[in-house]
N, C-alpha and C positions, 0 to 999 in steps of 0.2 A: 489322181482327179488334181486340178489346180488349186491352188492355197487356199486362192478367194469363195472355192466354194467351199471347201474343209474345212477352213479357217473362221475367222470374218474381213471382213469385203475390207479392203483398200478404201478409204474414204467415212461415208456419213456412217454413223455407226448402226445397227439395225438391232438393238434391245428391245424384245417384244414382250420379256418377259417382265412382269413386274415384280422392283427387287425388294427384299424381305431385311437390307438394309440401309433404309431410308429413312428414320429415325431421325430428329435432330437431337444431339451428344449431350450429355450433363455440361450445364452454364461454365462448370470450371475449363472443362476442358475444349470448348464452343469459344471463350472468351481466348484464350492462352495462343490457340490455334490461328488466330486473326491478327493477334502482332509479328506472327511472322511475316519475315517479307514477300511481298513477291503474293499473297494470298490474295485471292481474284478475288477481288470487293463487291458488292451487291448487281443484279443481275443491269444493263445496260449501262455499267459507271465505265465500260470500256478497259477496264484489266481484263488480261489473258490469265489462264487458267494455269498455260503454260510458265509462267512466270518464274512459278514457283520454286523450277527448275536452275532458274538463273539465266542469263543472256545464254544462247547459243546455243536454247532447246530444240530440238532436230524431230522433225513432223515425227514420227512412230515416236517422237520422249510424247510429245504431244497426243499425242492419240492413247498412245496407255492409262497417261491419267486424267484424262480424258473418260473411258470407258471405266476406269474404276469409280472417278466422280459419279458416273451417273447410275453402275450396278452395286460397288461396295463403299457408299461412302465416310464409312466408316472407318475400314480400309484408309481407306485417302486417307483422312484427316490423319489418321494415328500415324502416317508415312513423312507427311508433311512435317512433321514433330523431330524427327530422323534427325543430323547430320547433313549436311548439305552434297556431299563428297556420297553419300550411299543414298540419297532418296530414289533416285532415276533405279535403279535398279532395284532396289522395297515396291515402286511403281510398276517396273518388269512384273517380276514376278507377279504382285498381284495383278495385276490383268491376265495371267497366264491364267492362273486361278482359277479364277472369271470366266475365263471363253471357258474351261472344260466345268467348267459350276454349271453352266448353262446350258450345254448339253444338251441334258438329259428335259428338261422344259419345253427345247428351240426344234426337237424332231420327234416326230408323225411316229415312227417305229423305230427300234432299238437297232435296226439290221445299219441305218443310214444315221448314231450315234458311235455304234462300233466303228463305223468308215472316220467315223470324226479322230474319238479316239486314238486309230490306228496314226491317221495322221500326225495328230498328237507324237507318238510314240515317235514315228520314221522325223519329226522333225527336232526332236532330242538328239537323237544319233546327230541329225545333218549340224545338230551347233556345236557338238563335240568334233564333229570332226572340221568343224570350220566353214561348211557351207551350206548357211542359212538358208531357208523359202526367203519367196520375200513378200514377207508377211510383218506388218510392227509390229506385232507379239515376240514375233518368232527375230526380227532381230534388236529387239530389247535383252529378249532376254538372252543372247547370244553376246551381246558386248557386257552382260554382268557376270556372266559365266566366264570370260576372259581375261574382266579386275577380276574380279573375287576368289577366282578358282572352287565354284561351285558343287558342289559333291553331287554330280549323276544321279546317284541310286535314290534321294528322298524325291526328286522330281519325278524319277518314273514309279516313285511309289504314289505318290500324288494322283497318276496317272490311271496308274494300274485299278485302284481305289476306287476312283471316278468309275471306273468300266462293269467293277462289280456291281456296282452303285445303281446301274442302270436297269437292274433286273425290276425292278421296286418293288424289291422283296422287306416283309418286315424285319426287324432285328428279335429276333431268337431271345435276348438275354444283354444286360446293360457289359456284360463283356464285348458281345459282337459290337457296341455302338458305341462302344472306347476304341473298340480296334479299329473302326471307319475314320472316331477322330484323330487317332496317335500314328494313322498313315497319310491325312492329308494334315490338318491343321496344326497336330506336332510339326510335320515337315515343314510347312510351308516356315513354321517358329526357328526354325532347325536351320534353315536356309537365311532365315533372316540374320542369324545370328553370325553365319558367314559373310553376308553381308555387310555385319558392323564390324568382324575380324575381332568376333566372342571367337576363341576357342579355350572353355573350361568345362568341366564336368560335373558341375552345380548347375550350371548356367541352363546343358544340356535336359539336366535333368526335372528342373525348374521349367523348362517349356515342354517337356514330354509330359506333364500334369495341366499345363496351364492347356497345352491344344486339348486334351479330354475337356476337360472344364468346360473352354469354347465347342468345341462338340454337339456335345450337352445341351449346354443352352441353347446354339444354335437351332436343334434339335425339338425341346420347347418350345420355342421363339416360332415355327414354324408349323408348330401343330394344330392353327386357325387355317392358313393358309391353303398346307393340305388335302383340310378338310372340307374344302371348299370342292377340294377334287375328288375327294370320297377314296381319300387316301391314308392309311396310318401310317407311322414309321417308329411309336414310342416302343419299346420292349415288348416283345408280346405278357414276357414274365408282368411287366408291372399293368401290363392291360388287363391281367387276368385274374391281380390284387384288386382292381377297383372293379372290376365286374364282382367278385365275391360279396365288392361292399352293398352295390346296387343293387344285388338281389331282397334283399331285407326293407326298402326301402320305398316308403310312399310314393303315388304315380303324385300326390298334390304336394309335397318336401321335393321330388324331385327338380328342380331348380336348383334351390338351394345346397342338393345333394351334388353338382355338379362342381359348383363352383368348390364348397370345401373338398373332393373328391380332385381335386386338379389341385389345390394343395399341398392335400400327401402327398399326394405323386412325384411334386416337383420336389419334396424334401425327400422322399425315398431315392433318389435318383442323386443327388447333389452330394446330401449328408451320411444316404447310410451303403455307399458304393463307393 
């Protein structure tokens, strides 16, 4: 099937799912990013987003930056802080992650989602055979692989874990959530370290823990969004803990209980594990 069907279409971005990461970052980070050369000015100022990669940015490079800016704004800003020679590869890597992440919410049937995941598996195989498909994210990812000799295993782990997640099954315990975060967020960080030329066991160890923490925080942040779609992805053992609290709470006190329980669950997930 054509790449325009299974991947993102070349041209205008079709991003129907509301991003979970569009809140403005802390003021200090925002101020620092705005001082970077080429950072896009306010709407209507005429300064291009593509200027962040300097002169000679290709159309596929611009596509990845725009995709990331619209769908994962925090990663977009963080990528701008990387050295200029690594920035386009970081954009490609994060755009690849966006493509995979939005599959679940953009398909009506699991079978279609599996087809898209299969497309990306074949795409990664083709990238490492120097035969990438004519799809902007794939082309930029191929450039990143050639430039930095990225490890194929981490890319495939991200796809495999996203594919498993199409089932919409809740995590049974915190360990399952950590495994998901390790195979997605931590894998992204391992690849980012390779892009930066960092080969250090301690850095890899830190990336593993940071990726797990990021995955847990993302799960917590997405809870209201998933709630509107009648889905719960918090670990079941944590939810059962909250349910045991709920049985002894009077009806009138329930609103206050919800906020208290939410805080306790967050502390338990973050600090006890």
